[in-house]
C-alpha positions, 0 to 999 in steps of 0.5 A: 770273470777271471780275465776281468779280475786280472785286468782290474788287479793289473790296473790297480797295482800299476796305479798304486805302485805308480803313486808310491814311486812318484810321491815322497816316501813318507806319503808312499809309506802311508799308502802302503800301510793303507794297502796292508790294513785293507788286506788284513780286513779282507783276509783276517786269517793272516793276522791270526796266523801271525799271532799263532806263529809268534805264540809258538816261537816266542812263548816266553815273551808277553802278549804285549811284546808279541803284539808289538812285533806283529805291529812292526812286522806289518810296517815291514810289509808296507816298506816292502811294497814301497821298496818294490815301487822304488826298483826303477830308481836304483843305481850303482851309486845310490844303493850303497847310500841305502845299504851297507854291503861292507865286505859282502861282494868280496865274500861272494866273489871268493865263494864263487872262486872255490868252485870254478864254472858253477854258480852259487845257490843263494838262499833268501828268506821272506824277511825285510824288504826282500824285493828291494834286496834282490834288485840291490844284490843284482846291481852290487854283485851280479845278476841272479836267476830266481825261481818264483811262484807265479800269481794266478793272474797272468797279466799281473804276473807278467807286469810284476816280474818284468819290474823285477827284471829291470836290473838283470834278474831272470825270473823262471817258474816253479813248473820244471823249476828243479831241472832249470835250477840244476842247469843254471847252476851247472852253467855257472849262473847264480840262482836265488831261492826263497826257502822259508815257506811250508811245503807238503810232506812228500816234498819235505825234509823236517828240521827244527826251526825255533825248536819246532819241526818244520817241513822244508823244501828238499830242493835246496839240499838235492840241488846242492848235493847234485851239483856240488855248487857253493851255497850262501844265505843272504838277507837285508835287514833295516837297521834304522829308517830306510837304512839297511845292511846285508847279512851274508853267510856262506854255508858248507856244502856237505857233499864231501862229508861222511854219511848217506845222501839223506844224512847230508841233505838233513845236515845242510837243511839244518845249517840253512835254518840255523842261519835263518833262526839266528837272524829272526831272533835278532830282528824278529819284526822283519820276518814275514810271520803271516806264512803258515810255516808250521802247517805240515806236521811230521807223520803221526802229528795232527795238522791242526796247529793253526786251528784258529 
């Protein structure tokens, strides 16, 4: 049964992505909107989770304002699908028509020169058209290796990741991922991590995000402190319909700062989340609110924040 599901899912994904690639973008967006709407019907929990996150983060806003953010955020999900479909169309020339990279590539090169021989740990949130951004980054700057969570369907996973690797990105799995990240950074390769999802308590550092303690992966801090690599936060936001700009922020590695290892790890994790919070407050509809970001609670707190 699982094998049949995998084949059907692969054929469906190929058909939908192919349609979105060949049809005019407004029509492709209509198809993507339909896909997102169908997913919301099949899995209504994602809408409830998104509303709960918006209540937690933007309690001071009216329900109507939060609902408008939610509506726009699902349009961004649709745009992310269309962006994925358009990956083969990207070139060195047209990415600069779509996206403003002003000064960013130079900043990334300067950051690498600060620690010769080691790669940069590039931290990317689930925000905006992140599939498209990852490809543009590889073309405009240089290819990165990216740790991803695989799909449960192996055929679909292989096809999806092959498309992600069209412009030089190297995909590797979470299985054994920590050692792989260490090896690649120490060998001088840039590594991209998506860091903004909930993790279990035993893998977590708790830092405030929008004033709420959030369970955050230890991997970012441990890798940075272990290798002494340079670190950068990066994302791409839509500033007008299908016009983007890159937000890029180097983050100080606290490896040479005062304090214990745990203090430094906490300090770095806070710095990363300060970058994330700043961008989300400026572009609230572009973050993926459907994640149960605050599910894991600090010791002593009940894990019922999403009892919806």
